Phi, psi and omega in degrees: 000143180299125181297326179296321179294318178298316180298314181297319180294316179298318179297319181295311181295316179299319178296320179294320179297315180295323178296319178294318178299317179298317179297316179297323178295320178300316180294317182295327182269006173056050176291158177292153179304320181295322178294316180297317181297318180297315179293319179296321177297316179296319180293324180291319184278316182234066188301319186280354173257314187291322182296309176300322179297323180297316182289337177273322189239356188271354182282146180239333186235143178233044188300314184297318181291333182272344193302317184288345179259357189292131173262138178280114180285096184258146177299151175238162182298130179199154178285080183290125185286152174288161178068048182296151179291139181304325182292335178296320179291321178301315180296325179298325178293339177265013175088012178267125180298154179295168179295151169257141192247016183232045179254158166262150185216127178223126175270123182243113182246356177278124180305321181287324179288328174297315179300313182298320181294315179294320179299315180295318181294322177296316181297324184277343184299134182245335185242311187208148173227119181234123185232126174237117178223155176285316184235130176226121174237140176266107184224191184300326181281316186277341181304313178299325178291323176298319178298319177296319178297321177297317179298317181294317179297319179295332181275000176103000176285134179286117181244122179233131176240124177245117186241143176283137187287341175268312179299323178252047187301320181301314180284333177291317181281327182230080189279004184307321180299346180270355185302318182298319177299315181297318181294332180281350179111358178289146177258133182230132179225147175254132184276132177048060181296115190286341178277349179254117183051063186301333180281347177257331181260088187294129187291340182273349181259100188247149175273104185260006183291145174236104184224125175240116185239132182237119177058020179068014183241322189243134180231140166246135178211159182155219183252356186277134171268177181269081186198152178296342178294342186248322181210155180189161175298321177273110187292350179277346186284315185302141178277332187251155170256118187205184176209162167237147174252131177262119181240127179237127180138200188293334178301331179302328182300325180284322174297323179295323178293320178297315178299316182299319180294317179295320180295318179297319180295320183284330188246351185062027180227120184274116180281161176279129180279138175289159176289152177301144178300144178255157179094174179252134183248346181170201182236014181285132179261116186230130174243126186260129186233109171280148176213156178134195182297344182269357183252133183289333182251173175254056186302314183294316179299314179299318182294316181295318178297318179298318180294322178294314182292332183265353180298139183247337184233311183210149171227124176240128182238123173247121184204144177285334183229147186217067176241106192247169169269173188291334179299314181289321179297316179297319180298317180293320180292320177297321177300317177298317180293337176276358179094010178284137177281106181254119179239129177243125181245117180230161176293149175302317174221124177274190178267009177229104184299322181296320178296323179296322176290318183297330183282344190305311183293328179290317179295319179299317182295315178297317180299317182291338179265008175102005178286150177266121179246122180242137180252120182281129180256150179112229177292161182289119179289117183241001184285156179228119178200144177225139180239131179238107171055021184059019178247343179206140175228147179245131175224160178143209186263351189278125172280157179272068179209169185302317185299312181291320186285333188236347185238317186283153166283121184227162174226126184235145173244126172265129181252128183246349185274141190299312184298318181288322176297321178298321180295325177290321178296319178297322177296319178297319178300321179295319178297319185295337179293338180259021184251157171240152180290147179283140173236127179300144180293142178275335183295124178295322180298316180294320179297316179294323178296316178297320179295320179296319179296332178294325177296322183276345187304324179296342180293334181248000000 
């Protein structure tokens, strides 16, 4: 028999078997119908490209691999306020501890003030400094902070840096700039290193969390990475418009648990957790929600959908990217039909051109149903925040898009206290002053391109 014929037949049968296995995996992992249809369409049209891509990029959960490192997020003593928000109870059913109500909370959006705050916190740290960021670059702004970290590590302070191997690709491939930190005693780990066991470390599952923890008491979280692109003494240098929130108090204990779990997964070494902070630091009510491949439930997704469906007056969304699944789009449209004021604030142009094309059909649909779409002009808007009826606000690393909501490792804080929600609303009002209203594109070609990208959006 012709060997070429045997090879072609084997390739055909093998491809069909792998396609069936991929389909069974989609069903077993309970993917959304739109996601399954998109993947099936891709496999039907480009089988020998789409099937390998599915096995490399199609996984969403790593529960079994995370299980031995999992910390049980247990409630801690806190002055829990009466009249708790309904979504707080919903999150508790998904294993998320209730909010702690004795934290201090400060939103810092000035690039120079962020630098000063981080510099001061590093200088004051006496026991530990733990930093988890997606992107870390050693540049003119971060070099002085690196020197401070070296000094602290040399003085006996435990310094740990957890970096994503894709977000911090330069340092992952060429780690020499980290040598001084290592020699001073700092510990550095790369999350899900894609060059090491590439079939186990899926390149599409990235640690997008931004957590800075000092002495187990103080946390900074938000959208900022450790880079001059986000903050600097010179406010003209950053490329992005973003913020960090400084939280001091018992909520830090939950951020510390998330960091510890990620560190254990990256290093195969389980660190000792600090005790929860004692005392009262303020009156901010904060509930900490991890999400991503390491969580068995979709707690954050359920909570956000519940908040959208229960909103009675307004929903404000600030996000750099806006490529959603149909569940969220339907929820927002129903909110509009109920008379809720829905405002979406996105950058005029983000740092991902494909995402900008992909968001087009979603923005058009919301706009046609009465939603307010605002485009931020100036620096690239990279901040993430959502406001619901002045009763709950969301801050953290999660973008309002499919990748953040369903694929990335993220950390989100729900804020329930009135004063802190007001500070987030005031920040949004400031952002809106630099916005222009969205106008749907007139070009038929552009509309069709946006519609086509909507078909492909579940793939990512």
